[in-house]
C-alpha positions as CSV (number, residue, x, y, z in Angstrom):
1,M,-1.9,5.6,10.7
2,N,-1.5,2.6,8.9
3,Q,2.0,2.1,7.7
4,K,2.0,0.7,4.0
5,R,3.7,-2.5,2.9
6,S,4.1,-14.4,0.0
7,V,6.1,-14.4,-2.4
8,I,4.0,-12.7,-5.1
9,S,2.6,-9.4,-4.4
10,R,1.0,-6.6,-5.7
11,I,0.3,-2.9,-5.9
12,V,-3.8,-2.9,-6.7
13,C,-5.8,-0.4,-7.5
14,L,-9.5,-0.7,-5.9
15,V,-12.3,1.2,-7.3
16,L,-14.8,2.3,-4.9
17,L,-18.1,1.7,-6.5
18,A,-20.0,4.1,-4.2
19,A,-19.3,7.0,-3.7
20,A,-19.5,10.0,-6.3
21,S,-16.4,11.0,-7.9
22,L,-16.6,13.8,-10.2
23,T,-12.5,13.8,-11.4
24,L,-13.1,10.3,-12.9
25,C,-16.5,10.5,-13.8
26,V,-15.2,11.9,-17.2
27,A,-18.4,10.7,-19.3
28,C,-21.1,10.8,-16.6
29,G,-23.0,13.3,-17.9
30,T,-21.5,15.7,-19.7
31,P,-19.0,14.9,-22.2
32,Q,-14.9,15.6,-21.3
33,A,-13.7,18.5,-23.9
34,P,-11.1,17.5,-25.8
35,G,-7.2,18.7,-24.3
36,R,-9.1,19.3,-21.5
37,M,-7.0,18.5,-18.3
38,R,-8.9,15.8,-16.0
39,T,-8.3,16.1,-12.1
40,L,-6.9,13.1,-10.3
41,S,-6.0,12.6,-6.3
42,M,-4.0,10.0,-5.4
43,G,-3.8,9.2,-1.7
44,L,-0.2,7.8,0.0
45,A,-0.9,6.3,3.0
46,Y,2.5,7.5,4.6
47,I,4.7,10.0,5.3
48,P,7.4,10.6,1.4
49,N,8.9,7.6,1.4
50,I,10.7,5.5,-0.9
51,Q,8.0,3.3,-1.8
52,F,6.3,5.7,-3.2
53,A,8.8,6.0,-5.9
54,P,6.7,5.1,-8.9
55,F,4.5,7.9,-8.4
56,Y,7.1,10.6,-8.2
57,V,9.0,9.3,-11.2
58,A,5.8,9.6,-13.3
59,D,4.9,13.1,-12.0
60,A,8.4,14.5,-12.2
61,L,8.6,13.1,-16.0
62,G,5.6,14.5,-16.9
63,Y,3.5,11.6,-17.7
64,Y,0.7,12.2,-16.1
65,T,0.4,15.3,-17.6
66,Q,1.0,13.4,-21.6
67,A,-2.0,11.1,-20.2
68,G,-4.0,14.6,-19.9
69,L,-4.4,14.0,-16.1
70,H,-3.4,17.0,-13.2
71,V,-2.6,14.4,-10.6
72,T,-2.3,15.8,-6.8
73,L,-0.2,13.2,-4.3
74,R,-1.4,13.5,-1.2
75,H,0.4,12.3,2.1
76,H,-1.8,10.6,4.8
77,A,-1.4,12.1,8.4
78,F,-0.3,9.9,10.9
79,S,-3.5,9.3,12.6
80,E,-6.0,9.6,9.7
81,D,-8.1,6.9,8.8
82,E,-6.8,5.5,5.7
83,F,-9.6,5.0,3.9
84,G,-11.8,8.5,5.1
85,A,-10.6,10.5,2.3
86,L,-11.5,8.1,-0.2
87,V,-15.1,7.4,1.4
88,A,-15.4,11.1,1.5
89,G,-14.5,11.7,-1.8
90,K,-11.4,14.0,-1.1
91,E,-9.5,11.1,-3.1
92,D,-9.8,8.9,-6.0
93,V,-7.4,6.5,-5.8
94,I,-4.8,5.3,-2.9
95,F,-1.4,3.1,-2.3
96,A,-2.6,0.6,0.6
97,G,-2.2,-3.3,1.4
98,G,-4.4,-5.9,-0.2
99,D,-5.3,-7.4,3.0
100,E,-6.4,-3.9,4.4
101,M,-8.8,-3.9,1.2
102,L,-10.4,-6.8,2.9
103,Q,-10.7,-5.2,6.0
104,A,-12.2,-2.4,4.1
105,R,-14.4,-4.5,2.2
106,S,-15.8,-6.6,5.6
107,R,-16.6,-2.8,6.5
108,H,-18.9,-2.3,3.4
109,I,-16.6,-0.4,1.4
110,P,-16.5,-1.9,-1.9
111,L,-13.1,-2.0,-3.7
112,I,-11.8,-3.6,-6.8
113,D,-8.2,-4.2,-7.6
114,V,-7.1,-2.7,-10.8
115,V,-3.2,-2.8,-11.1
116,N,-0.6,-4.6,-10.3
117,L,3.3,-2.9,-8.6
118,Y,5.1,-5.1,-7.1
119,A,6.5,-8.4,-8.6
120,Q,7.7,-9.8,-5.1
121,Y,5.8,-8.6,-1.9
122,P,8.5,-6.3,-0.2
123,V,7.8,-6.8,3.5
124,T,10.0,-9.0,5.0
125,L,11.8,-10.0,8.7
126,I,14.8,-8.5,9.0
127,V,17.5,-9.9,11.6
128,P,21.4,-9.5,12.0
129,A,23.4,-11.5,10.0
130,D,24.7,-13.4,12.3
131,S,21.3,-14.3,13.6
132,P,20.2,-18.4,14.9
133,I,17.2,-17.1,13.0
134,H,16.9,-19.0,9.7
135,T,13.4,-20.3,9.8
136,I,10.1,-18.9,10.9
137,A,9.8,-21.7,13.7
138,D,13.2,-20.3,14.9
139,L,11.3,-17.3,16.2
140,R,9.7,-18.8,19.2
141,G,10.2,-16.9,22.7
142,R,12.2,-14.3,20.4
143,T,11.5,-10.4,20.3
144,I,10.1,-9.2,17.1
145,G,9.9,-5.9,16.8
146,T,6.6,-4.1,14.1
147,P,5.7,-0.4,13.8
148,G,2.0,-1.6,15.6
149,P,-0.8,-3.8,15.3
150,Y,-1.8,-2.5,11.6
151,G,-0.4,-2.3,8.6
152,E,1.2,-4.8,5.6
153,T,4.6,-5.3,8.0
154,Y,1.5,-6.5,11.0
155,F,0.0,-9.1,8.5
156,G,3.3,-9.5,6.9
157,L,4.2,-11.4,10.7
158,L,0.8,-12.8,11.4
159,A,0.7,-14.5,8.2
160,P,3.9,-17.0,8.7
161,L,3.4,-17.3,12.0
162,Q,0.0,-18.8,11.1
163,S,1.6,-20.9,8.7
164,A,4.4,-22.5,10.7
165,G,1.9,-23.4,13.8
166,L,2.8,-20.6,15.8
167,S,0.6,-18.7,18.0
168,T,1.3,-14.8,18.9
169,R,1.5,-15.9,22.8
170,E,4.4,-17.7,21.6
171,V,6.6,-14.6,20.7
172,Q,7.1,-11.2,22.2
173,I,6.4,-8.9,19.6
174,Q,6.8,-5.7,20.8
175,Y,5.2,-2.5,18.7
176,I,8.2,0.3,18.5
177,G,6.7,2.7,15.8
178,F,8.9,3.5,12.8
179,T,11.9,2.8,14.4
180,Q,12.8,-0.8,13.2
181,G,16.4,0.3,12.7
182,A,17.3,1.4,15.9
183,A,15.7,-1.1,17.6
184,L,17.8,-3.7,15.9
185,V,21.1,-1.9,16.0
186,G,20.7,-1.4,19.8
187,H,19.9,-5.0,20.3
188,K,16.8,-4.4,22.1
189,I,14.6,-6.8,20.1
190,D,15.6,-9.9,17.8
191,A,14.0,-9.2,14.6
192,V,12.2,-6.6,13.2
193,M,9.7,-6.4,10.3
194,G,10.1,-3.8,7.7
195,Y,10.5,-2.8,3.9
196,L,13.2,-4.3,1.8
197,N,13.3,-1.6,-0.2
198,N,13.3,0.9,2.8
199,E,14.5,-0.3,6.4
200,F,16.6,-2.9,5.1
201,V,18.4,-0.8,2.6
202,A,18.9,2.0,5.3
203,L,20.3,-0.5,7.2
204,Q,22.9,-1.7,4.6
205,Q,23.2,1.6,3.8
206,A,24.3,2.4,7.5
207,Q,26.9,-0.5,7.3
208,V,24.3,-2.7,9.4
209,A,24.7,-6.1,8.5
210,V,21.5,-7.6,8.0
211,R,19.5,-10.1,6.4
212,P,16.2,-10.4,5.3
213,S,14.2,-13.4,6.4
214,R,10.9,-13.9,4.1
215,A,8.2,-13.6,6.4
216,S,5.1,-14.1,4.3
217,G,3.7,-16.0,1.1
218,R,0.1,-14.2,0.4
219,N,-0.2,-10.4,1.6
220,Q,-0.6,-7.9,-1.3
221,Q,0.0,-4.3,-1.8
222,A,-2.9,-1.8,-3.3
223,V,-3.7,1.0,-4.7
224,Y,-7.3,2.2,-4.8
225,S,-10.0,4.3,-6.8
226,R,-13.2,4.9,-7.4
227,P,-14.9,4.9,-10.6
228,G,-17.2,7.7,-10.6
229,R,-20.6,8.7,-9.7
230,S,-23.3,5.8,-8.6
231,P,-26.3,5.4,-10.7
232,Q,-28.0,7.0,-7.6
233,S,-26.7,10.1,-8.1
234,G,-27.7,10.0,-12.1
235,C,-25.4,8.1,-14.2
236,R,-26.0,5.0,-15.6
237,P,-24.1,1.4,-14.4
238,G,-22.1,0.8,-17.8
239,D,-20.9,5.0,-17.9
240,T,-18.4,3.7,-14.9
241,Q,-16.8,2.4,-17.6
242,S,-15.8,5.9,-18.7
243,N,-13.6,5.9,-15.2
244,D,-11.4,2.9,-16.4
245,S,-10.3,4.6,-19.1
246,A,-9.3,7.5,-16.9
247,V,-7.5,5.2,-14.4
248,A,-5.9,3.1,-17.2
249,G,-4.4,6.2,-18.3
250,W,-3.3,6.9,-15.4
251,E,-1.9,3.4,-14.9
252,E,0.1,3.9,-18.0
253,Q,1.7,6.9,-17.5
254,A,3.0,6.1,-14.1
255,G,4.7,3.0,-15.7
256,L,2.3,0.7,-13.7
257,S,0.1,-1.2,-16.9
């Protein structure tokens, strides 16, 4: 299970160039009938959470229907392979991290960025308001909690450590699952990696005095999509352009364009 979480970051829609997609391949073979709803399955690689709010809102306001799309929002199980459903053709798009996209490409899963979501990367280092930690260098010898060695919170920790010339051996990284708030409140750790629009807000609502310390300057957030059938399944390479219009309609009506 990957947790879905640089000064500038984005949500990217990545297009899987290889596997076949019946739902997005609207002009690949038989033309789309006027007024016919197109189906699109979107993977949300975490449990229901505030980070997916734009997709919930677009669904609730009927934006997908206005675009002629029947969109299914599918939350991943904790043990599920992040890109497994996309590769298997069970999903057309997926919300995930830009760094995870690079990992997928290293496994020969061809993905392409389509759309940005965040203007500012949401992952941050969270410390108590009175913490002596003010710079990344201050983390030397400190204990930092993060859900696990995966996902954007983990990448968001490794990047600044490297930029500050610190190795993971010079800090103590504890894998604490999704218990960042409790671990910080219980003074079990010195800092946690979390989301500004999730853990940080939850701690503030619990009246815990905390402050963010920007932990990354390079990571990105992403959405992944597949453009349609491959040429081997009967479509010309140019036919994938029809899927661009389908994804563009999804982007616009979701408020992402």
